[in-house]
C-alpha positions in Angstrom: 126.1 -139.7 78.3 129.5 -139.1 76.6 131.1 -135.5 77.0 131.6 -135.3 73.2 127.5 -135.7 73.0 127.4 -132.3 74.8 127.2 -129.0 73.0 130.8 -127.6 72.0 132.1 -125.3 74.6 130.5 -126.8 77.6 133.4 -126.2 79.8 133.1 -126.5 83.5 130.1 -124.4 83.9 127.1 -123.9 81.6 123.3 -123.0 82.2 120.7 -125.7 81.9 117.1 -126.4 82.8 115.9 -129.4 85.3 114.0 -132.0 83.0 113.3 -134.7 85.5 113.5 -135.0 89.4 113.8 -138.5 91.2 113.2 -137.8 94.9 114.1 -141.2 96.0 117.8 -141.0 94.5 118.1 -137.3 94.9 118.9 -137.0 91.3 118.0 -134.7 88.4 118.4 -134.7 84.6 119.2 -131.5 83.1 118.6 -130.2 79.5 121.4 -128.2 77.7 120.1 -127.2 74.5 118.7 -130.6 73.0 120.8 -132.8 74.9 119.9 -134.3 78.4 122.2 -135.4 81.2 122.2 -138.7 82.9 120.8 -138.4 86.5 123.1 -136.0 88.4 123.0 -134.7 92.0 121.7 -131.3 92.9 123.1 -128.9 95.4 120.9 -128.9 98.7 122.6 -126.1 100.9 123.3 -128.7 103.8 123.5 -132.3 104.0 125.0 -132.7 107.7 124.4 -131.2 111.0 121.6 -128.6 110.1 120.1 -130.2 106.9 118.0 -128.1 104.3 115.4 -129.6 101.9 113.7 -128.2 99.0 112.9 -130.3 96.2 113.8 -129.0 92.7 111.1 -128.5 90.2 111.0 -129.3 86.6 111.7 -126.4 84.6 114.0 -124.8 87.2 117.0 -123.1 85.7 120.3 -124.4 86.9 123.9 -123.8 86.7 125.5 -127.1 85.7 129.1 -127.5 87.5 131.1 -130.1 85.7 134.6 -130.4 87.2 137.2 -130.6 84.5 134.1 -130.5 81.9 133.3 -134.2 83.2 129.5 -134.1 82.9 129.3 -137.6 84.7 130.3 -135.9 88.0 128.3 -132.6 87.4 126.3 -131.0 90.1 123.1 -128.8 89.5 123.3 -125.8 91.2 119.7 -124.2 91.9 118.4 -120.9 92.8 118.8 -119.0 89.5 115.7 -116.9 88.8 114.3 -117.2 85.3 111.0 -116.4 83.5 109.3 -119.7 84.8 110.3 -118.9 88.2 110.8 -115.2 88.5 112.4 -113.4 91.7 109.7 -113.1 94.6 109.6 -109.3 94.7 111.0 -106.0 95.5 111.4 -106.4 99.3 114.2 -106.0 102.0 112.7 -108.6 103.9 114.3 -112.1 104.3 111.7 -114.7 103.2 110.7 -118.2 102.2 107.8 -118.4 99.8 106.2 -121.8 99.2 104.5 -122.9 96.1 101.1 -122.8 97.7 101.7 -119.1 98.4 102.5 -119.6 102.2 105.1 -116.9 103.2 107.6 -116.9 106.2 109.3 -113.6 106.4 111.4 -111.5 108.7 112.0 -107.8 108.2 115.2 -106.6 110.0 114.3 -103.0 109.7 111.0 -103.4 111.6 112.1 -106.4 113.8 109.0 -108.4 112.6 108.6 -112.0 111.9 105.6 -113.2 110.0 103.9 -116.2 108.8 101.2 -116.1 106.3 99.4 -119.3 105.4 96.8 -119.9 102.8 93.1 -120.6 103.6 92.6 -123.8 105.3 96.2 -124.2 106.4 96.9 -125.2 110.1 99.9 -124.7 112.5 101.2 -127.6 114.7 104.2 -127.2 117.3 105.1 -130.3 119.0 107.5 -129.4 122.0 107.4 -132.0 124.6 109.4 -129.6 126.8 106.9 -126.8 126.6 106.4 -123.5 124.7 107.2 -120.2 126.3 106.0 -116.9 124.9 107.7 -113.9 126.6 105.4 -111.2 124.9 101.9 -109.8 125.0 99.5 -112.3 123.1 96.3 -111.5 121.3 94.1 -114.2 119.9 91.5 -113.4 117.3 89.2 -116.5 117.3 88.0 -119.1 119.6 90.4 -120.9 122.0 89.9 -124.4 123.3 92.0 -125.8 125.9 92.5 -129.6 126.8 93.7 -129.2 130.2 93.8 -126.6 133.1 94.4 -123.0 132.8 96.6 -121.3 135.5 97.1 -117.6 135.8 99.5 -115.6 138.4 97.2 -112.8 137.9 93.4 -111.9 137.5 91.4 -113.3 134.7 88.6 -111.2 133.1 85.7 -112.5 131.0 84.2 -109.3 129.3 84.2 -106.7 132.1 84.0 -109.1 134.8 87.0 -109.9 137.0 87.5 -113.1 138.6 89.2 -111.8 141.7 87.1 -108.4 141.9 83.5 -109.1 141.1 80.8 -108.8 143.3 77.5 -110.9 143.9 74.2 -109.8 144.9 71.8 -111.7 147.0 74.5 -113.3 149.1 73.1 -115.1 152.1 74.9 -116.7 154.9 74.9 -120.4 155.0 74.3 -123.0 152.0 72.5 -120.3 149.9 73.6 -119.8 146.3 74.6 -116.1 145.3 73.3 -114.4 142.3 75.3 -113.5 139.1 78.6 -111.6 139.3 78.4 -107.8 138.8 
């Protein structure tokens, strides 16, 4: 595309809308009025060290940054709210919302980190060095452990303490005791 094919007064900054996305090349085309750019890069928020990835969506509004008005070297700056992609909501929480409805949020006022996933979603943590939780933990649901369970304190099943329970009908020798009390 030649710069003179673009609407008059483009300058270095203008609004556009993503028309196509090529994930294999990391390029998008952007429409500005009735004109569409050649494939250009989009701003990712981090390309070395800690890298961020969030693919652009067709219809997403962008700010087209064209240094010296040169559209061939333009970059699509993402993250502008628009009618098709409105703001997430009226909240003071910091959050990431995914297109399937999953949300990871942190509320600095209440010091609460929350992950809410849609039905059928799963969570995997792969940590060869282990996982350590320094907190009280409550699990609602079944627990399956593939391996041993160790405890430095007592273990209870219902109201029965592993260390403190009593047995009835205990006989000296090789007899089998009754059920725990």
